[in-house]
N, C-alpha and C positions, 0 to 999 in steps of 0.2 A: 787340374786344380779342385774338381768338386771331386774327383775321386778321394784327394786326400782327407779332404775336409769330411766324407763319409765316414773315412777309417778314422780320425781321430774321435767322432762323435758315435761311435757306435753302428754306422749306417742309418743316421737319420741326420735330418738336415738342421744347422742351426735353429731355426725358426721352430723347430716341434719342441726344442728342450727349453727355450726360451717360453713356449706356449704353456709346456709343465709345470715349470717353475712359478710362472703365473699365477696358475691354477690353483696352489698351496695358499691355504689361511694365515689369516695373519701370526708369525710364530711367537709372538709374545703370549706369557705364560699369565694366566690371571690364577688367583684361589683357587676355583674351580678346578681347572684344568691341576693344579699342581697334587689335588688330593685325588684325582686320578692316576696322576704319574705315580703317586706313592701306593697306590691301592694294586698297581701292576709290580711296582717294582718289589712289593713283601707280600705281593700275593694274598691280598688282605680283604675285608669284607664283600668275599662273594667273587674277586677278580682273581682273572687265572694269572699265575707267576710270569712275569714278562721281563726280562732283564735286558735283550738284545737291543743294542738303540737303534739299528736298519731297523726292527718291525717296529719298535715304538714311535719312530718319524711316521713311520707308513699310518699308525694307529692316528696320529693326532697330524696328521698333515702337515709336517714342518721338515726342516731339514734335521739331518742326523745331527753336525753339530748343535743345532739348538737344543737336542736332547743332551748331546754331552757336556754343554756347558750349565743348562736348568740342572742337571743330577749332583752337577760340580760345587753348583752354589750352594744348591738344600742339604749336600751330606754331613750328618754330625754325628757325633758320638752319643750311644745310648748306654743305657745302664742295664744289664740283663737281670732275671728273675735271681742267677747265681752269683750276682756280682762281676760277671765280668764285663767287659764292653764289647762293644760292636759298633762300626760305622755304618750309619743308615741313612737314607735320605727321606727329610721330615718335609711335609708340606707347612705347616705354619712356620717352619725355622726360614724355609726360603722365601715364603711371603713377606715376613719380617725383614730379611736381607732387600728384599724386592721394594719395599717400602721406603726403606733406608735410602735408597739408592735416589727415589723417586724424590723425598724431600731434600740431599744432600746435593741433587745433579748429580749423579756419578761419582759422589765421594765416600766410600764404604769406610764403615768405621775399623778401626783396626782389630777391634775382638773378634769381628765377624771373619776374619783371614787369619789366626792365632787361634787354632784349638789347643795348643799347651795351654797358654794362659788361662783360656777358658776353663779349660779343665781342671788345672792348679784352683784357680778363683770358685769354681765349683765345690773341688775337698775341701777348701778351708771356710768357706759360707754356711755351704750347706751340711757336710758332713763332719765341720770341729765345729759348726756354731761362732765360729768366729764374724765379727764387725767388718764391713770393707776396710777399714782406719787399719784395723789389726790383721788384716790379712796380708796389706800391703807391709805394716813392718816385718811381720813374719816374713816373706819375701825377698824385702830390705834385706834382711838379716841371714837368711838361708839361702837366698838365690836364685833368679829369675828364671822361669823356665824357659824363656826365648828372648829377642831383642825388645820385642815390646815394652813400652815403659807407659806407666798411668798414674795420674793420681786419684785420690778419694772420690772428689766429684765426680770423675769420669766414670769412677766404677759406679755408684748410683746412677748416675744415666745410662747406663749399657743395662743395669738391672731393669731399671722403670720402664726402658724402651722395651724389655724381652728380648734384648740382644747376645745376652748369654744362655744357652740354652739349659733348661733346667734348675733356673734360678730367679725366684720371684720375689716381689715384696714379702712376701709371707714368710722369706727366710733372712729376711734382714729384722735385727733383735731392736726392739723399740720405737717400728717403723711407724711417726707420726706420735709418738705422745711428745707432750710439752709439757715442761715443769718452772716452776713460779720458784725465783730464787728466794731464798730465805730474806727476811724483812725488807721485803717489798710490797707496797700499795695497800698493805691488811695493818690493822694495831691490834696487840694481843693483851687479853687481861695480864695483870702482873702476879696473880694467885700463884703460890708455888703448891706444888701435888703434896709435897709432906716436908720434905727437906731444905735442900739450897736451890732455887732457882736459879737456870741459866743465865739468867741477867746478870748473877755474881760468880759467872765462872770467869775463870784467869782470860782475859784478853789473848794470851799466846795460844789459847786453845780455840781461839774465834778465825785465826788468819790462815792457819793450816803450815806457820814455818816453823814448830815446833813439833817433836815426835812424842808420842807418848799417851795422846788422846784419843778417847774412844767413843763409839757410839754403841749404845744395846738395843736388843730387843728378841723376842721368840717369832720362831713360825711355826704356826698351829695348822693341823690335818683339817677334816672335816669335820661337819657338826655332829655327826653319827659316830665318829670316828674316837679310838683310844685318846687317852689325856696326851701319851707322849709329843713329844714337842722338839724342834730346835733353839737352843741358846745362841743369838749369834752378835758377835762381836769386829767392829770395823773400825782400824786405827783412820786418825782422820789425813795424814800426810801423807803415807805412804798406800792405804788404800785395803793394805793387809786383811784377810779374814780370819776370823776363828771361829768355829759351830764346835757345838757337840749335842750329843741329843739329854734331852733332860725327861724324866717319865713325868712327869707333870710340870704348869707353869706357877709352882709356889715360891715362895720367898726362898723356902730352905734348899729346893731344889736348885738356885739360882747361886745362893751360897756354895751350896757342896760342890758343882762346878771350879767355882773360884776359886776354891781352896784347894781342888784338884789341881789346877794350873800353878798354884803358889806352892805348893807341897815339891811338885817338878821340878819347878826353875828356882827356889830360892826365893825369900822374903824380900831383901836388899833386891836383886832381880827385877821380882815384881813389883814393885817403890819406882823403879825408873822406868820399867815398859809401860806401867799402866799408872798414869799421874791423876786423871780424871775420867771419867765416866759421864757418860748422858745418855738418859733413856727418857721414855715416857712414863706416866702414872699407873701403870698397869701391876697387879697385885706383887706379879714376880719382884719386882722389884723394891717393894715397901720393907725389905728387913733391911733398912739402912745401916745400923749399927754392925750386921753381919757380914753385908758389903764392904765397908770400909775398914774394917778389923781384921787384922791378921788373924790365922790360924794357926801362925806359928810362934810368935812371942806376944801374940796381943795389941802392939800398935799399928797405929795407923798405918794402913796400906795404898790408899788410895782415896780421892773424892768425889763423890758421887751429885751430880748433877739431873735435875728435872728439865724437859722441855715444855714449854705452855702448852696446856691442853689444844686438842685438833690443830698441832702443828706439827706434823711429817716432815717438814722440809730442814727444819730445827736438826733433825738426824737424817738428811736428804744422802747421804753417802751411803749409810746403813738401809735404810729403804730401798735405795736403786739393787744394793748388792741382794736383798733378798727377793728382790721379783728375778735378778740370776738364777737364785737357788733355786725357785720356782718350775724354771726349766726342769731342773732334774728331780724336784718334787712336787707337782701340780698340786691344785688346790684338791682338799679331798684325799691329801694322802694316807696314809696308814703309818705314822713315822712309828710303830709298832714293831712294824714288819721291814723295816730300813733297818741296815746292819752302819755299824760304826765305820765300817771301811768303805761304803758307798757316800758316807757322809766324808769320809776324808779324801776320794778322789776327786768328787765337785767341789769342796774348797778347795783342793790344789789345783783345778783348772782355773779357781777362778785368779788365784795368788800368782798363776803363768802365762797371763792372759795378759798381750801387750797394753797398755792405756794412751793414750791421745795425749793426754792431761801429763802422762812422766815423759813425754817424747819417746814414745814405745816401747818404753821400759816396762817390766812387770812387777807389781807390788812386791814378787817375793824376793828381788833383786833388791829392792830401797830398804826393805823390812831386814834384811841380812844386816845392809847396810848400816842400818840407825841401831840396829842390836850390838854392833861393835862396840861394847864398850871400852 
């Protein structure tokens, strides 16, 4: 019986094996150990590259299965400089999982086990500049990469908790920015800029139930940049955007852009699409007669209204769209070096972006529907 025991244990007595196991350190990995493990696996920061699980188990004085489990837990997809991907161990990622396990007592977040979904969310949010809502709308429309399903709040929780490798709060659009609703908490002067006050604007333009009411503004470059700028128009119901380059922010340039649009679509279509326009009191909108009068037949083609001074919330949609345009053309941008195609690409991205307010539909889809006279 003693001989059989020695044969099964390689000639050693069972107590010797038990004693050796007891001499091993605590097999739990902390953040410092994970950094060491990453150094050995990748051969960086002065460490020799060691990938053998048995050798690593000796170094960390733990069971080989512990090494296998730890590497499996912390392996995540990395993007290389040549834009190819590789699966590598990451100490911070492994620590995030361990922290989540400790907080939830063994409940691993779904995203930790679903690299396909994490990869797709990273592509949409980081590479495509989609918000979590827009990313989920895109997945719902074109298909999910795996069986895992989630809601917008869950994605925000994953990002805030650092559970999706490669996505941080900085990658979320408008993170933490709060907006005050128009007409709330503050009273404004009834003074008009020059022509019609927004207080006299038709009620149907206020509630966004009717198509054809637009908000206008200009997006300018830096203080020392040339005078070139963007003229922007946002339709209040569909949220469709129009943007054109202008040589300067003067009234004649604004009129020239509107004349160009009218000549392209015709005066009757212009009157049905551009019923009202609301802008601030900028000098580029002071040629009221030129803006309102048709360049084709001389009759009125639209009605211009001015928002109250220092009340950007009365043109909130257009202001929000201008901030989105700043992602493509940051403050200080020299618009004289921006091409018409670059402007068109930015506007096309905005108009093809799924919107929560439209139930995941895009402004372009609704604009096309409303323009089908």
